[in-house]
N, C-alpha and C positions, 0 to 999 in steps of 0.2 A: 585555923581560926574560923569561927563561925561568922557568916555575914547575915545581918538581919535583913528583913524585908525593906526597911527604910534605907539602909545603906545600898542594897541592890538597886533600888529605884534611883537613888542619887547617882550611882555609877552608870546606869543606863541613860539617864538624862544627860550626863557629861559626854558620853559617846555620841549621842544624837546631836548635841551642839557641835562637837568637833566635826562630825560628818557634814553637817550643814555648812560650817565654815569652809571646809574643803570644796564642797560643791560651788559655793559662792565665789571663791577665788578662782576656780576653774572657769566658771561662766564669765567672770569679768576679764580674765586673761584672754579667753576666746573672743569676747567682744572687742577688746583692744586690738587684737590681731586682725579681726575683720575690718575694724575702723581703719587700721593702717593699710590694709589691702585696698580698701575703698579709696583712700586718699591717693595711693599710688596709681590706681586705675584712673582716677579723675585727672591726674596730671599727665597720663600717657595715653594708652589706647583708647580709653573711654571718650577722650576729647577729640580724636582724630575724625575728620570727614564731616564735621558739622559745626554748629556755632554754639558758644558757651556764654551764658550771662553770669556775671560775678555779683554776689550779694554779700553784705556785711551784717552779721547777726551776733549780738551779745559780745561785741568787741573782736570777734574772730572772722576770718575770711573763709567763706563757703563757696565751693564751685558748684553752682546749680545748673545742671545741663538742660538746655532747651534746644532741640533741633528745630530750626525755623524752616518750615515748609509752607509755601503759599502758592496755590495754583490760580489765585485771583478769579475764582469761579463762582463767587456768591454775590456778585454785584454790590459789595459793600467792603470798603477798605478796613481791614482789621484795625481796631483802635490801638494796637501795639505799634503799628507803623506811624511814624511821625512824618510830617511834611515841612519843607522850607522853601521859600520863594526868594531866591537870590539872583534872579535874572534881570532885574531893573526894568521889566516890561509888564504891562498890565495884561490881564486875561489868563495868566498862568493857572493851570488846573491839574488836579490829580484825582482820578476816578477809576473805579472798577466797572467795566462795561463789556458786555459780550464775552464774559469769562476771561477777561484780560485786564491788565493794569494799563491805563491809558494816561499819558502825560502830554499836555500842551505846555511848551516852555519856549522862552526867547533867550536873550543873552548874547553879548558880543562874542564870547568864546570862554573856554576854560584852558587858557594857555598864556604863559608868561605874565603880562601885566593885566590880563583879564581873568576873572573868575566868576562868571555869571551863569547861573543855572537854576533849574528846579530839581528837587530831590525828594524821594520817599525813602525813609531810612529807619533803621533800628539803632538805638543807642545802647551804650554800656556793653559792648561786645569785647570779649577778652579771649586769651589763649590762642591756640592754633586752630584754624578752621579752613573749610573749603566751601565756597558758594557758587552755584551755577544759575544762570539766567538765560532764557530764550528771548531774543529780540525778534518779534514776529512781524513788525512793520516799522519802517522809519520813513517819514515824508521826504521825498526827493525834490529837487528844484529850487531849494532855498540856498544851500551852500554845501559843497562837497565835504566840508569838514564839520557839519552838524554832527553831534555826538550823543549817543544814548547807550547806557550800560551800567556797569557796577562801579561804585566809588567807595573808597575808604579814606577817612581823615579823622583827626582827633576831635573835631567839632564841625559837624555838617552845616551848622548855622553861621559859622565864621568864614565869610567869603574873603579870599585873598590874605588870610592870616593864620588859619589853623594849619599845623604841620602834620607830618605823617600821612601825606596825601598821595593817592594813586587812583588811577581809573583804568578799566578795560572797557572799551566802548566800540560799538559798531558805527560806521559812518556811510553815507550814501556813495562817496566816491573815492574813498581811501582805504577800503577794507576795514579790518579790526586794528584798533590802536591801543597800545599800552603806554600810558604816560604817568610820570611821577615827578614829585618835587625833590630835586637833588640837593638843594642848598638851604632848605629850611626857611624860605621866605613866604611860604604859604601859596605859592603858585606852581603849576605844573610847567616844567621846562625841559624834560627829556622825553623823547618819543621813539617808539618802535612800532612798525606795522607788519601784519601778516594776514593770511586769509584774504588776500586782496581782491579775489573774485568770488562772489557767492550770490546765491538767490535766497532771499528770506524764506523761512526763518533761519537765523544763525544763532548758535549757542556760544556763550562766553562764560569764562570761569575765572575766579580769583582764588588763589591758594595762599594762606598765611602760615609760614613755618618760622617761628621765632620772630626776628625782625625783617624777614625776607618775604616779599610779596611776588607771586608769579601770576602772570596773566596768560590764559590760553583761549583758543577758539576752535570751533568745530563747525564745518559746513555740511556734515552728513548726518545730522541728528544726534551727534554724540558718540558715534561709533569710533571715530578717530579724532585725536586732539593735536593741535599744533601749539607749541609753546611760542608765545609772542616775545616775552622778555621777562626777566627777573630783576628785582632791585630791592634795596632797603631805603625807603624814603627817609629823609632827614627828619629827626624829632618825633618818631613814632612813640606814642605812649602805650602802656599796657592795656588800657581800656580805650576803645575808639567807637566811632559811628561807622556803620556799613549800610549801604543801600543802593537804590536805583537813581541814576542821574541823567539829565537831558539838558542840552543847550542847543540853540538854533545856529550859533555862530553868525548871527545877523541881528543886530540890535533893532528893535521895533517890530520884528517878525517872529511869530510863534511857529514851531514845528510840532507835528504830532508824532509820537512814538508809542508803540504798544509792546507789552511784555507779557511773558507767561512763565510758569514753572520755576519759581524761586525755590531753590533747594540747596 
C-alpha cells in the first residue's frame, strides 16, 4: 500500500501526540510521588528538632516549616514575638538589650490558684518540636521561687484558664523546676526539680513528642543534659503558644530576668 505525503504527516503527528502524552503522564506521576515524599518528610524527620507553624491555604492543611532561632542580639524584639502581661503588677516590660531578652515581671506565682506572669511568645505552634533557652541572669533576693524559663499552653493570654500548660523554669533557690497542669483547670499543680545547684547561665530545654512534654536542664553549657520530668498536660491542643515566661512570686514586686539563644 502506498502512503501519501499527507498520510505520512498525519501518522507522524499522531506519534508525536502520543509521545507527548506519555511524557506528561510520567512527569505528573513523578511529581505526585515527590509530593507524597514531601508530605511524609513533613510529618516525620523534617519536623524533628525545631518548631513548625501550621497554615491553612485553599481549604487544605499545609505544614510550613519555620525553625525559630533568636539570639536576641539586635536590640529590637522581632515583631513575630508577641507579649502578654498577666502579672497584675504595673511596670512589666519586655526588651532586647545588651544582646539579650530582658523581662521585668511581677506576679504572685504560677502555681495552683495563682497564674500571674509576663511572657514573650510565638503563637500557632504545632507538631513535635524541641526548644532550648539560656537563662543568663535571674534577680535574687525577692523569692526563692521566682521563675523564669520556657512555657507552653493553649493560649498564653488566658491566665488560669488555658489548658495544655507546662513550664521548665530556673529559680533563684530551688534549681530548675518542671511544672504542669495535671487536671485541666488551667493552673500548674505538679512539680519536679533538678539541677538544684548551678551558677548562671543555665540552659533549659522543652521537648514535645506527641502529647508528651519533657523538661531538661544543663549546667555545663549544654554538654550534658538532665531530664527533670516528662508529662502529658491535660487538655493539650494540636496548636499551642510557646515562649519565655517570668514571674516574681511576689505580688507588687518586679524581678529582672535575662535570656539568650532561643533555638
